[in-house]
N, C-alpha and C positions, 0 to 999 in steps of 0.2 A: 354498614353503611346506613347511616340515618336516612329516613325518607324526607325528600325535600318538601317542605309544606307550601302549598298554593294558597293565593290569595282568593276568598270566598268570592264571586261575584255577587251583587245585591240581588234581591228578589226582581222579576221582571215587573215594570210599572210601580216601582216603590219611588221614592222621593229621590234615593242615592243614586239608581238606575237612570232615571229621567235626567239627573243634572251630570253625569257623566257621558251620556250618549244622545243629547240634546241636539250638538252640531252634527253628527249622523243622520238623526231623524229628520231634522230641518231639512239638510243639503239632499236627503231622499225623496222630499217633498218637492223642492225647487226642481230638481232633474226632472220628476213628474211632469212639471208644467212644462219643462224644456221639449219633452219627447212629443208632448201633446200638439207640436207645431208638424210633425211628421205625418200627422193622419189628416184628412180632411174632414173629418165629423167634428174632431175636438181642435181643429186650428183655430177656429175661429172665436172660441173660448180662450183658448190658451193666448192669443196674440194679445187680448185685453191684459194681462198680467204683465205680459213682458214689455211691449211695446207703447211707448205716450201716444194717446189718444186724443182726441178732436183737432185733427189737423183741419185745417182750411187755407184757403189759396185768396190773396188779395193782390191787386195792383195799386200802386202808389204815386203819387204826383213826382215822386223823388227818383223812384225804380218803375220804368214802364214795362219790365219784366216781371214775370208771375212770382209774387215772394210768399215762403209758406210762413204760417204763423200757427199758433195754438192758443187755445181756449181750455178751460177747465169743465169739468163735469163729474156726476155719480160713478162714470167707470173709473177714475183716477183712484177710487179706494181700491180698485183689484189690482192696478200698478202698484200702489203704495204697499199694498199687503206683499208681494212679490219682493220687491227690494228691501222690504224690513226684513225678511228670508237670508236675503244675499248679505245684509248687516249682520246677522246673527252668525251666520258662515265665519265670515271676516273677521269678528269679534274674536272667536274661538280660536282662528289661526294665530293671528297677533298673541293672543294670550298663550297658547302652547308653546310656539316656537320661537318668541322673542322674550316676553314677558318672565315666562318660568325660567328660563334660560339665565337672564340675568339676576330673578330673584336666587338662584341657586348660589350664585357666587357673591352676593351682598350679605346675604345671611339676616335680613331684616327681621323686627319683631312683627307681631300679628297685625298691630295697629299700622305700622309703618308699611306692611306688605300690602294690606288691603289700599290704602292711598297711593301708594306706587303703582298698582295696577290700572285705578281709577284715573291717576293721570298719564300713566302709558297709553292707555287707550284713546282719552280726549286730546291728547297730544298729536297723535296719527291723525284724527279727525280733524282736528283746526287746522291743521298743516295742510292736508287735502282739499279742505272747503276754503280756506282764506286763499291757497293757489288757484282753484278753480274759479272761486267768486272775483278775483281780483282780475282774472283774464276776461271774465264777461264784463266786467266795469271798463276794461280798457277799450271794448268796442263800444261802448254806451255814450253818448252825449252828454246826459245828465249829470255826469261828474264835475263837468266843468261849467253847465248851465242848471244851475238848482232849479229855475222855473219849470223845467219839462218833468219835475217832479209831480205838479199838478195840472199842469196845461193839457189840454186835450183830455182830462179825466173822462169817462172812466177806461182804464189801460186794461180793456177785456183780453185784448191779442198779446201773445209773447212768443218769442223766437224758440227754438226747440232747447237751446242751452239753459234759458232761463227758466222754463218751466221743468226741465228734467234736475235742474238744480234745486227747486222747490221739492219735486216730489223724493228726492233723496234726502233731504233735511229732515224733511217730516217723517220718512221713513227710519233714518237713525234715530231719532229721539223716540218714537215709538216703539222700536226694538230695546231701548234701554229699560224699558219697564219689564217685561220678563228676564231681563239680564240681572235685575235685583235678586231674582229667586237663583238663575242658574250659577251666578258666581257666589253665592251664600254670604250676599252681604251683610255685615253685623247691623242687628236691630238699631244701635244707636245712630248709625251710618243713614239709615233707609231714608229718614224723616227729610235730612239735608239733601240728599239726591233726588228726591221725588219734587221737592219745591222746583229746584232750576231746571228739570226734566220737563215739568207739566208748565213752565213758564216759556220754555224754549217751543213747546209744542202749541201751544195759546198765541204765543206772537207769530210764529211765522205761519200757522194756519191762517189766522187772521189777516195778514198781508197778502196770503195767498187768494183767499176766498175773497176778500173786499178790494180786490184789484189793486192793491198797493206794493205791488212786486217791486216796484222800482224804488220806494222809499225802503221795503226791506232789504232790498239789498245793499243798498248803499250804507244801512246802519248794521249789517251783519259781518262785512268784511272787518271794518276795523275792530269791530267786538272781538271777533276770532282770533286776530292778530294778538290782542291784550291776552286773550284766554290760552293762546299758546306759548308767549312769553312765561306767562305764570306758570304752566304746568312743565314747562320744559326746566324751568329754574328748580320747581321741586324736586322733578326727577335728579338733577344735579345734586340738590341739596341731600336728598337721600343718599347718594354713592358718596357724598363728602361733606359734609356739616359745615366747612368753611367756606363753601361756594356759595354766597348769598348775594351777591352782586346784581343777581337777575331780578332779583325782587324790587330794587331799589328803580329799575328801568321799567318793570310794570306797574309799580306805584303810579309812576307820571303818567305812562301811557293811560291807565286807568282812569284819571281824573280827566284827561283830554277826551279820552271817548264818551264818556257820560256829557261833557259840556256839548259834543258835536251830537249826540243823540237828542239832547233836550233842544238844540238851535233847529234842527232841522226837523224835529217833530212839531215845535210852535209854529215855524214859516209854513210847513205844508198843511197841518190842521187849521192853525189860528188865522193865518192869512192868504195862502193860496187858494185852498179849497173852500173857504168863506168868501172869495171874491170869483168863483169860477162861474162861468156863462151858462151852465145847465146842471145847476143844485136838483135834487130830487131823489126818491127813491124808485127803482125798477130792478125787480131781480134778472128779469128778461134781457135788458140791455146791462147788467152788472154796474149799474150806477148807485152807490151808497152813498151819496153826499146831502146828508141831511145833520142837523144840528146835534141832534141826539148823539148819532153815531161818533161824528167828529170828536164831542165831549168825550163821549166814553172812550174813545182809542187815545187821545191825548192824555186823560186821565189813568190810563192803564201803563202807559208810557212812563209817566211821570213817577208813578207810584212805583214802578219795577225798578228804576233809576233811583229813586230815595232808598228803597230798601238795599239795593246794591250797595251803595254808598254807606248805609247804615253797616251793614257785614263789613265794608272796607275798613270804616274805622275803627270796629272793633278789634280786627285783625291787626290793624296798626298798633292798637293800644296793648294788644296781649305781646305782640312781640317787643315793644319798647318795655314791659314790667320784665318780661324775661331777659332781656338784655340790660337792665339794672341789677336782676338778681344774680345776675353771673359776675357782674362787676364787683357788688360788695364782698363776697370772699376774699377775692383776688387782694382789694386794698388792704382787709384786716390781715392777712397772712402775710403781707409785705413788712408792715411795720413791727419792728422789733425793739421791744422795750429794754434799755440798757440799765441796768442798776446803778444807782449812785454809791460812791465810795461808803458813805455813812450806812447804807442801806447793808452793802454788802459786809462791812464789819459786824454790824448789829445782826445778821443771820448766822453769825458763826459762834455766838453766844446764847446760851439758854439757861437762863435763871442765874446768870454769874458763872456760869460752867461753859468751858470752851466745846461745841459740837463739831464733830467732825464728819466728814462725807463717808457714806457707805464705803466699805472697802479698805478705810485706811485707819489707821492707829497711830496714838502719840509715839513719837520717837521715844524710844529708851535710850537713855546716857549710861555710856559704859562707866562703870565705877573705875576711878585709877587705883592703880596698884603702889601702895606706899613702901 
């Protein structure tokens, strides 16, 4: 009997070892932080990583009872770090138990395999974030009254669901940076993914720090819906290339989402905050309503929307060219040239002699017996 060959494990702390075991190492670190809650000495430090910080209690005119709000501060960095670890663990679970099993059945190429994994991960995240964000918006009043987006600014107090939503959003997009290394993303795909990851981090963090969480939330939810449709359509396309109807719906909603983003941004920064009762700059109060920051925020949003539209137009032009190239061979193959009677008769004579087809010979006449 031949000896069974064993797969050699990579050397400890090598690149391959870290890539294969990063989820186990991260889960051990997260478990250690959770175990810190069990001991009195470490509980006060571990709780900063796990629970949402800066809880404040107020009484409002509408609600005489005590209402719990949350503000932001430097301790949020620890909370974001912990939920970034959770995002890495969930990413590995989805990849191993869902996406890898589907990939084995589809037998995709390397390029499609990488894009399928990207769309699979983002589709799950966009679906979860859209449902969560929509549930928060359903309980808020500024969805039906846009003036509340800038009225009584600064909005330094947040409900628990709003703050936890922003912390999870920042944690997820920060976890996408090391995942470029853990998932062995191709070098030609890294710049494209870095662009949108950094844009998400900058815009979401800016809305969180500048107390523009109302505007950020109402812009994120429809944007996530559009991105969900795109990545879901791409997943169906990889399973069957004939399923392309989802891209048409995505194209329509994409343009509407860009118009909604520009409209609400101009209304908030150009009209609402410009006419606010308390313009000024105060870090202690969380007031950033000055002309320089308003113009900077509006310019950042407009430039991002213009860049997204440019990528969208190029994507549509590429699809249109591919569609035309696929139609040209079909038209040429369907056209059959029928030779005319003269051409067929001429084709049978070469230099005045009869030309016979291959495998045929002139029929011999039988000699008559006299």
